[in-house]
N, C-alpha and C positions, 0 to 999 in steps of 0.2 A: 804537252803544255800543262799537265796536271801540277807540276812543281810550281809553275808560274801562277796558276789559278789559286793555289793554296796560299802563296805569299800575299797576293794582292787582295784576297778576300778576308783578311784578318779583321777589318773593321766594317765589312759590308754585310748587312743583314740579308736574310733570304726573304723574297717577296712572293706572295701568292701560294705559299706551301701550307698555309693553315696554322703555322706555328706561332707562338707568342714570343716576340723578341723583347727581352728585358730592356727598359729604357736606359739610354746612355746618360751618365751623370758627368758633366764637365768638371774636371778637377779645379781647385782654387789656386793651384800653383802650376807654373809652366812645367810640362812633363815631356821630355824628349823621348821617352820610351814609346810614345805614340807614333813616332815616325817609322815608316815601313820602307826600307830600301828595296828596290827591285833590280836584280842584275840585268844589265842591258843585253848581255849575250843571249838570254832566254828569248828575247824578241828577234835579235838579228840573225840567228841561225836560219830562220825561215826564209830570209831573203839572200842568203849566201853572202852576208857581210862579215868579213874577216876582222875580228876584234884586234888582231895584231897588225893589221894593215888596212886601216879604215880608208874608204875612198873619199872621205870628206873631212872638213873641219866644221865646227859649228857650236851652237849654244842652245840651251833651253832657258827661256825667259818666262818667269811666272809673275803675274801681277795679282796680289792678294788684297782685295778691297775691303775685307771685313776683319780688320785687326785692331785690337784695343787692349790697353792695360791701365792700371791705376797708378797714380802718384801716391806717395806716402800719406797724404792728407785725404785720400779717397777719391780725388778728381780723376775722371776717366779721360784718357788720351786715345783718340782714334785717328787712323791714317791708312795709307796704302803701302804695303811692303812689296818691293820689287826684288826678285831673286834671280840671279843669273849664274849658271854653272855650265862647264864645257861638255861637249858631246862625247869626249873621250873618257869621261868618268866611268868608273866601274858600274855604278848604279844610277837609277833615277829614283825619285821619291814618289810613292803612290799618293795620288791627289787627295783622297779622303783622309788619309793619315796626316797629311800636311794641314788640312782644314781643322782636324781635331786637335792637332798640336798647337796651332795658332789660337784656337778657341781656349786652350788652357791658359793663355796669357790674360784672359779677360778680368780676372780678379787678383792677378799677381801685382804686387806693388814694387816699383822699380826705382824710385828716387824721390828726393824732396823738391825737385823742380823739373820743368818740362825738358830742358836740354839734357840734364843728367838722365832722366828717365828714358828718353829716346835713344841715347847712346847705349845705355845698359841693355835695353830690349833688343836693339839692333845687333849688338855684339853677341847676345845669347842665341839669337836665331842663327847667326852666322856660324858660331861655334858648334851648335847642335847639328846643323846641316852638314858641316864639314866632317864631323865625326861619323854621321850616318852614311854619307856618300863617299867618304874617303877621297875628297878632292877639294880644291880651292873653290869657295863659294862667295860671290859678291852679293851683299844685302844692303838695301837702303830703305829707311823708314821715311816716307814722304808725308809730312804733316800738313804743310800749307804751301801748295805749289800753284796757286791760282795765277800767279804772274810769271811762271816758269815753263809754260807749255812749249815743248820742242816742236820741231818739224815733224811731219808724218813719219811713222816708224820705218817705212820703206820708201827710199828715194828712187827717182828715175821716172821715165815716161812709160808707165805700165798701162797697157791697153786692155780693156775688157775683152776677154777671150770670147765671150758671147757675141760681141760685135763683129768678130772676124768670121763667123760662120752663119749659115742659114739654118738655125736649129729646127725650123719647121719641116725641113726636108731631110733631116737625119733621124734614123730610127735608133733609139736608145734601148737596148735590150740586155745589156750586161750590168749587173749590180753587184758583182763580186770581182775583186781585183784580178786582172789578167794582163801580164806584160805584152801579150800578143796583140792587144788592142792598139798599141802605139805603132804608127807608121813612120818610117824614116823618110826624110826629105831634105834636099839641099836648102841652105839658107837663101831665102828670096826676099825681095822688097827692102825691109829695113833691118839693120843690125845695130845693137843686139835685139834679139827677140825677147820682148818683155811683156808678159801677160799676167792678168789676175782674173780670178773667177770666184764668184760667191756660191758656186754649185757644190763646194766641198761639204760632204757630210759623211761621218763615220759613226761608230757606236762604241760605247764603253765595253771593254772586254768582259766585265763581270756582270754589270747590271743591264746591259743592252740599251741603256739610255742614249739618245742621239747626241752627237757632238757636232756643232755647226761651226764653220769657219770660212775664211777667205784664204785662198792659196795664191802665192806670188811666185812666178817662175821666170828666171833670167837664163837665156841661152845665148852664147856668143861663140862664133866659129863658123866653119864652112858647113857644118851639119845642123840639122834641126828636126823637128817632128811636125806633122801636119796639124793645123789648128783643130780640124775635125776629130782626128784620132786622140789628141790631147784632151779635148772636151769630153769625149766618150770615156776616156780613161779616168778622168777626175770623177765623173758620174759613177763609175764602177766601184768607187769606194763606199757607196751608199749603204751596203749591207755588210761591210767589213767591221769586225769587232777587234779594235786595236787601240793602243794608247796614241795620244796625239803625236808624241815623238816618233813612234813607229810608223805612222802614216807618212810623216815628212820624210823619214829615211827611205821608206819604200818608194815613194815618188822619185826621190833623188837617184836611188840605185837603179830603177828601171830606165831613167833617162841616161844615166852613166853607161849602162850596158848597151844601149842602142846607138849612142853617139860616139864620134871619134874621140880618141883619148885626150887630144889637146883642146877639146871643147870646154869652155867655161860654163859652169852650171851653178845656179843658186835656187834653192827652194825654201820658201818660208810659209808656214801655216799659222795664221793668226786666228785662233779659235775664240769663240764667244765664251763668256764666263759661265761656269756652272759651280754652284756652291760657293759663290763669291770669289772664284779664282779663274783667271784665264791663262792659258798655256800657249806659248808662242815659240815653237821650235824652228830653228833655221839651220840649214846645211848647205855647204858650198865647197867648190873645188879649191878655194884659197881664202886665207884670212883677209887678203887685200880686197877681195870681192865683197866680203861682209862689211869691211870698213867703208867701202865706197857706196854700198846700197843700204846698209842697215845698221849704221853705227849707233844711232840713238836707241835701237831696239835692244842692243846687248850691253848698254852701259847702265849699271844699276842705279847710279846717282841721278840719271835723267828721268824725270817722270814720264810715264807712258801715255802718249796721246792715243786714245782708243779709236779704232776704226768706227765707221757708222754702225756696223752691226754689233760691235762690242759694247 
């Protein structure tokens, strides 16, 4: 993983080593050279995910809440930029590099009126990300969406996983991911099995800072996993150091490996914001399943309704 660590640490200073880090100066012009693409294959090898035959379809949705630029007369325009790109792209974008890139818009002048400025800024972000990630990228600049709040990003009757178990009677001792934690079980009670949990916590690969999120899991078929083992498995992410996208793919792949081939699976991880950006990866066995459960999550032109934790 040394190659991956070298790539993603381009903009990350070292903490606690006694060195003096030169202050970063935000440029006055949008600078796409700040973007750092990270090849997905470097993460997927660890979970035996075949790049040429992905076991899922999906998207990565990024909501960027601290984006601003200037009009030609110096007036600042601020909004929320929603970015959506597919999980089969060759790369992801490293989150701090995206933050620094968007910060470089702060003093850039984009037009002589609001409409033109938003269109130009949106198009530049879209073009720059498309070049960096080598895939189609949907971008939308949400300026005034107070009257356009959509339904929740995840649809369906998702039950709190915590309510299906007696957590006081379970010993949680595993805080590093292990697929052996999951116990196979026949589908009982209700179908589909739709659960959500706020127990998801993982850590940044480079800084070790905690990443908090809500995980949503949909399983439909004759196969399932026990609620107790699923809860223990989610908790086991607590000391893992991985990207948000990687955590989502790991959970999906472990479920895919233990369940029957015709089982429908969807996993979405809605992480809380850090550095003004929240990342919401979703992986599923089919596009139809995403359309049914999370259509608003993956449409860039629909403003994101944050979860309670976000």
